[in-house]
Structures are given as C-alpha cells and as structure tokens.
C-alpha positions as CSV (number, residue, x, y, z in Angstrom):
1,M,-76.9,-144.7,76.6
2,S,-80.2,-145.5,78.1
3,Y,-80.8,-145.7,82.0
4,F,-83.7,-147.1,83.8
5,V,-84.5,-145.2,87.3
6,T,-86.5,-146.9,89.9
7,L,-87.5,-145.1,93.2
8,T,-89.8,-146.7,95.8
9,F,-90.3,-144.7,99.1
10,D,-92.1,-144.9,102.4
11,L,-93.4,-141.7,104.4
12,S,-93.7,-141.1,108.1
13,D,-97.0,-140.1,109.6
14,A,-98.2,-138.8,106.1
15,E,-101.7,-137.9,105.0
16,A,-103.0,-138.7,101.5
17,D,-102.4,-135.2,100.2
18,D,-98.7,-135.6,101.0
19,Y,-98.5,-138.8,98.7
20,E,-100.2,-136.6,96.0
21,N,-97.8,-133.8,96.5
22,V,-94.9,-136.1,96.3
23,K,-96.2,-137.8,93.2
24,S,-96.8,-134.5,91.4
25,E,-93.1,-133.5,92.2
26,L,-91.7,-137.0,91.1
27,T,-93.6,-136.5,88.0
28,K,-91.7,-133.1,86.9
29,N,-88.6,-135.0,87.5
30,G,-89.6,-137.6,84.9
31,L,-90.6,-140.5,87.3
32,Y,-94.0,-142.2,86.9
33,D,-96.0,-144.5,88.8
34,T,-96.7,-146.5,85.5
35,A,-94.3,-148.0,83.1
36,T,-94.8,-148.9,79.3
37,G,-93.6,-151.8,77.6
38,N,-92.1,-152.5,74.2
39,S,-95.6,-153.5,73.2
40,G,-97.0,-150.0,74.1
41,K,-99.0,-151.5,77.0
42,Q,-98.9,-149.2,80.3
43,I,-99.0,-151.0,83.5
44,E,-99.4,-149.5,86.9
45,L,-96.4,-150.2,89.3
46,P,-96.9,-151.2,92.9
47,F,-97.8,-148.5,95.3
48,N,-95.1,-145.8,96.1
49,T,-92.8,-147.0,93.2
50,Y,-92.1,-144.8,90.5
51,C,-89.7,-145.2,87.4
52,G,-88.2,-143.5,84.2
53,Q,-86.1,-144.1,81.4
54,F,-83.3,-141.5,80.7
55,E,-80.9,-141.2,77.8
56,E,-77.6,-140.0,79.1
57,S,-74.2,-140.0,77.3
58,N,-72.2,-138.0,80.0
59,N,-73.2,-139.8,83.0
60,T,-72.6,-143.1,85.0
61,S,-75.2,-145.1,86.7
62,E,-73.6,-143.9,90.0
63,S,-73.7,-140.1,88.9
64,L,-77.6,-140.8,88.0
65,R,-78.1,-142.4,91.4
66,N,-76.6,-139.7,93.3
67,Y,-78.6,-137.2,91.2
68,F,-81.9,-138.6,91.6
69,T,-81.2,-139.5,95.6
70,D,-80.5,-135.8,96.1
71,K,-83.2,-134.5,93.8
72,E,-85.8,-136.9,95.6
73,S,-84.6,-135.7,99.0
74,Q,-85.1,-132.3,97.9
75,V,-88.8,-133.3,96.8
76,F,-89.3,-134.7,100.5
77,N,-88.0,-131.3,101.9
78,T,-90.2,-129.3,99.5
79,C,-93.2,-131.4,100.6
80,K,-92.5,-131.3,104.2
81,V,-92.6,-134.9,104.5
82,K,-90.1,-137.4,106.0
83,G,-89.4,-141.0,105.3
84,N,-87.3,-143.5,103.4
85,L,-86.4,-143.7,99.8
86,F,-84.5,-146.3,97.4
87,V,-83.0,-145.4,94.1
88,S,-81.7,-147.9,91.7
89,V,-80.2,-147.0,88.3
90,G,-79.2,-149.3,85.7
91,N,-78.5,-149.8,82.0
92,G,-78.8,-152.7,79.6
93,W,-81.9,-153.2,81.8
94,S,-85.0,-155.2,81.4
95,W,-88.3,-155.3,83.6
96,G,-91.4,-157.5,84.1
97,Q,-94.7,-157.5,85.6
98,R,-96.9,-160.1,87.1
99,Q,-100.0,-160.0,89.2
100,V,-100.0,-162.8,91.9
C-alpha cells in the first residue's frame, strides 16, 4: 500500500545553517521539499514543508505517523534545534498545488 507522508515544522531561534542541517537529515529519511506529480512535473513545497511517498505493506498510517514523528524528533536532537513539527500520513491520497 502506498502512503504519503507530509511534515512541516517551525524552528525556535534558528540560524540558516540549522534549516540546512535539518533539510539534509530529512532527505536521508526520504522526505523532500519538492513533490513530483503524475505528469513528472516537480514543484517546490511551501517553506519548511517536506513530503515523501512510501510503499508499506506491513504498516498502518498510525504506525508510520509514529515512526516519522519519532524519527524527525531525533533529527531535531541531532541538529541541536528545538521547535514544533507536524506529521500527516495517509493512503488513497491526492495532492494539488496552486500559486495564489
């Protein structure tokens, strides 16, 4: 089953390097600041928003949510930053993008 994971975050009292370090770690976990549509067109996501698609047959959206919430909390600790993060996981998903 295919799951789509979306993560967004806010850092407290962070420098530009802190954001780059977090981005590097998120990328290692399969989360990117771009998304690619069915047509192959790649779009940039809003600032501090990352997503990834995962094929998981033995997991539920809840277990993946817990996994990514824990994993990204570890990323914050590794990068020595604090802040808030939000993780959403779904299957049967669809996304859209508009510039307004």
